[in-house]
TORMIDO-992608 format. One line per field, with one value per residue (C-alpha): x, y, z; residue number from 1; residue in one letter. Coordinates in nm, 2 decimals. Layout:
N
c1	(X;...);
c2	(Y;...);
c3	(Z;...);
resi	(NUM;...);
resn	(a;...);
REM end
This chain:
234
c1	(4.04;4.23;4.33;4.63;4.95;4.93;5.30;5.34;5.70;6.02;6.33;6.67;7.03;7.32;7.69;7.68;7.37;7.01;6.68;6.30;6.11;5.74;5.72;5.87;5.99;6.20;6.34;6.42;6.60;6.83;6.91;6.92;7.26;7.39;7.44;7.14;6.87;6.53;6.17;5.82;5.61;5.26;5.37;5.67;5.72;5.76;6.01;6.21;6.20;6.33;6.63;6.70;6.70;6.97;6.76;6.76;6.56;6.38;6.24;5.90;5.74;5.85;5.74;5.40;5.35;5.44;5.21;4.92;4.96;4.88;4.54;4.24;4.13;3.77;3.70;3.49;3.67;3.53;3.65;3.55;3.74;3.73;4.04;3.88;3.71;3.35;3.24;3.25;3.27;3.25;3.37;3.31;3.53;3.68;4.05;4.13;3.96;3.65;3.35;3.08;2.85;2.59;2.53;2.42;2.28;2.07;2.29;2.13;2.30;2.64;2.90;3.06;3.34;3.11;3.14;2.87;2.87;2.71;2.49;2.68;2.79;2.85;3.18;3.45;3.37;3.00;3.11;3.32;3.03;2.79;3.05;3.08;2.71;2.72;3.01;2.83;2.53;2.75;2.93;2.60;2.48;2.80;2.87;3.19;3.26;3.51;3.46;3.78;3.84;4.10;3.88;3.94;3.67;3.41;3.54;3.58;3.30;3.05;2.97;2.88;2.64;2.89;2.87;2.98;2.68;2.80;2.82;2.48;2.32;2.50;2.42;2.12;2.14;2.49;2.37;2.07;2.31;2.54;2.25;2.15;2.51;2.53;2.22;2.36;2.69;2.52;2.35;2.68;2.87;2.60;2.67;3.04;3.14;3.43;3.53;3.90;4.12;4.37;4.62;4.49;4.78;4.69;4.31;4.20;3.90;4.11;3.97;4.20;4.55;4.74;4.79;4.65;4.29;4.29;3.92;3.88;3.72;3.48;3.09;2.91;2.73;3.07;3.19;2.88;2.94;3.30;3.17;2.89;3.15;3.34;3.05;3.05;2.82;2.79);
c2	(9.43;9.10;8.98;9.13;8.93;8.72;8.65;8.27;8.25;8.43;8.44;8.52;8.56;8.57;8.48;8.31;8.11;8.16;7.99;8.01;7.92;7.92;8.14;8.47;8.28;8.05;8.34;8.55;8.26;8.23;8.60;8.74;8.89;8.83;9.05;8.94;9.04;8.90;8.96;8.81;8.69;8.57;8.29;8.06;8.16;8.53;8.44;8.23;8.50;8.76;8.53;8.46;8.84;8.91;8.96;9.34;9.58;9.80;10.15;10.04;10.38;10.40;10.04;10.12;10.43;10.24;9.96;10.20;10.36;10.02;9.99;9.96;10.31;10.41;10.13;10.12;9.99;9.84;9.73;9.66;9.70;9.73;9.93;10.24;10.06;10.16;9.81;9.68;9.97;9.96;10.19;10.22;10.47;10.56;10.52;10.85;10.73;10.96;10.80;10.65;10.49;10.75;10.59;10.27;10.38;10.67;10.95;10.93;10.59;10.73;10.87;11.21;11.02;10.87;10.52;10.30;10.13;9.78;9.67;9.54;9.18;9.18;9.03;9.18;8.92;9.00;9.36;9.28;9.10;9.39;9.64;9.43;9.45;9.83;9.86;9.67;9.90;10.21;10.08;10.02;10.36;10.55;10.35;10.18;9.84;9.73;9.66;9.59;9.46;9.26;8.99;8.67;8.49;8.74;8.78;8.41;8.26;8.45;8.71;8.42;8.27;8.00;7.97;7.66;7.46;7.50;7.87;7.89;7.70;7.92;8.26;8.26;8.64;8.61;8.35;8.57;8.86;8.63;8.53;8.90;8.99;8.71;8.83;9.19;9.05;8.85;9.17;9.36;9.10;9.06;9.42;9.36;9.43;9.26;9.20;9.23;9.14;9.41;9.39;9.52;9.76;9.93;9.93;10.30;10.21;10.04;10.07;9.83;9.75;9.79;10.16;10.48;10.56;10.76;10.85;11.23;11.37;11.60;11.59;11.35;11.62;11.76;11.41;11.36;11.69;11.57;11.24;11.40;11.61;11.30;11.11;11.05;11.31;11.50);
c3	(11.15;11.16;11.50;11.66;11.71;11.40;11.36;11.35;11.24;11.35;11.13;11.28;11.16;11.41;11.42;11.08;11.16;11.06;11.11;11.15;11.47;11.55;11.85;11.99;12.30;12.09;11.89;12.19;12.36;12.06;11.99;12.35;12.42;12.07;11.77;11.56;11.32;11.36;11.25;11.28;10.99;10.93;10.69;10.67;10.31;10.41;10.67;10.43;10.16;10.42;10.50;10.13;10.05;10.31;10.63;10.58;10.79;10.54;10.59;10.73;10.69;10.32;10.26;10.41;10.21;9.89;9.98;10.06;9.72;9.57;9.75;9.51;9.41;9.43;9.67;9.99;10.29;10.61;10.96;11.31;11.63;12.01;12.06;12.19;12.48;12.38;12.27;11.91;11.67;11.29;11.02;10.65;10.46;10.13;10.05;10.23;10.55;10.50;10.66;10.44;10.69;10.64;10.30;10.48;10.82;10.95;11.07;11.42;11.46;11.39;11.63;11.57;11.40;11.15;11.31;11.46;11.80;11.81;12.10;12.41;12.37;12.00;11.90;11.68;11.41;11.42;11.37;11.07;10.91;10.98;10.85;10.53;10.48;10.53;10.30;10.02;10.06;10.06;9.75;9.57;9.66;9.56;9.25;9.36;9.23;9.50;9.87;10.07;10.42;10.62;10.77;10.57;10.77;10.65;10.29;10.22;10.42;10.62;10.35;10.13;10.39;10.48;10.86;11.05;11.19;11.55;11.50;11.34;11.63;11.89;11.72;11.51;11.47;11.32;11.08;10.98;10.92;10.71;10.49;10.45;10.36;10.11;9.94;9.92;9.80;9.52;9.40;9.42;9.23;8.97;8.88;8.84;9.20;9.37;9.74;9.80;10.10;10.21;10.50;10.82;10.87;10.54;10.57;10.56;10.78;11.04;11.39;11.58;11.68;11.35;11.37;11.52;11.42;11.10;11.08;11.07;11.38;11.21;11.22;10.99;10.79;10.68;10.59;10.38;10.20;10.11;9.98;9.78;9.60;9.51;9.36;8.99;8.82;9.15);
resi	(1;2;3;4;5;6;7;8;9;10;11;12;13;14;15;16;17;18;19;20;21;22;23;24;25;26;27;28;29;30;31;32;33;34;35;36;37;38;39;40;41;42;43;44;45;46;47;48;49;50;51;52;53;54;55;56;57;58;59;60;61;62;63;64;65;66;67;68;69;70;71;72;73;74;75;76;77;78;79;80;81;82;83;84;85;86;87;88;89;90;91;92;93;94;95;96;97;98;99;100;101;102;103;104;105;106;107;108;109;110;111;112;113;114;115;116;117;118;119;120;121;122;123;124;125;126;127;128;129;130;131;132;133;134;135;136;137;138;139;140;141;142;143;144;145;146;147;148;149;150;151;152;153;154;155;156;157;158;159;160;161;162;163;164;165;166;167;168;169;170;171;172;173;174;175;176;177;178;179;180;181;182;183;184;185;186;187;188;189;190;191;192;193;194;195;196;197;198;199;200;201;202;203;204;205;206;207;208;209;210;211;212;213;214;215;216;217;218;219;220;221;222;223;224;225;226;227;228;229;230;231;232;233;234);
resn	(m;a;a;a;g;k;n;h;f;y;a;y;v;m;e;g;r;q;g;i;v;k;s;w;a;e;c;e;a;k;v;r;g;k;s;a;r;y;r;g;f;v;t;f;a;e;a;k;e;w;l;a;s;g;a;k;y;e;d;k;a;a;f;k;r;e;a;a;e;k;l;p;k;g;a;v;y;f;d;a;g;t;g;r;g;v;g;t;e;i;a;v;t;d;a;e;g;i;p;l;l;h;l;a;l;p;e;k;e;l;t;e;r;g;t;h;i;l;p;e;g;k;t;n;n;f;g;e;l;f;a;c;l;c;a;l;k;a;a;m;k;s;g;s;n;k;v;c;g;d;s;e;l;v;l;k;y;w;s;k;g;h;v;a;e;k;t;r;e;k;d;r;e;l;y;s;l;a;l;k;t;a;a;e;r;s;r;f;e;a;k;g;g;r;l;i;h;v;p;g;s;l;n;p;a;d;l;g;f;h;r;d;l;r;l;p;s;f;p;v;p;f;a;a;s;v;v;d;r;k;r;p;g;g);
REM end
């Protein structure tokens, strides 16, 4: 899961004027008590495009459904989160949100929701990296050639073994996990596999603040039977 509250720019239109500011506080001060339209964005380019297109409020639900339909098919998705207050939790699922962690971890280590709880003290970023490793293993085992997640830190750097020296010195376990993940990624990519970034709000494995948890609350053995029926040649 990407960190919550990632909007860095706020576009507004009011009384014949428009603009883009860098904080909600600035935007609120301008639009409060006025007839205005405003919206937060991750990038300046997105904010500028929204203004240029007329600053319209689209049907968010319809937009989200349309975007979800464009997610990579047959992919394995991963995420980590702390939203349920049980520590850092990881999930690996298919595009329908059906758990796949049983393809990477012993079932005794899974929750009834098919997720896995990390030991106390592990960070969300550590969880994202471990979830990526599990997703790679699940993809290799299920025959999928795509692994998707919403952590750019993990996808661009840590899963390639690129960890800042300060972080390596501070957390040797994380660095060891990064190297292990990088080796698994190399094997995966050597067979034609790809790692793909997807928005956190659309990630079927999402465990965090983007939306309500979508993981089915059925026992792992049932989830396994569903996945087994989906496997090629199964």
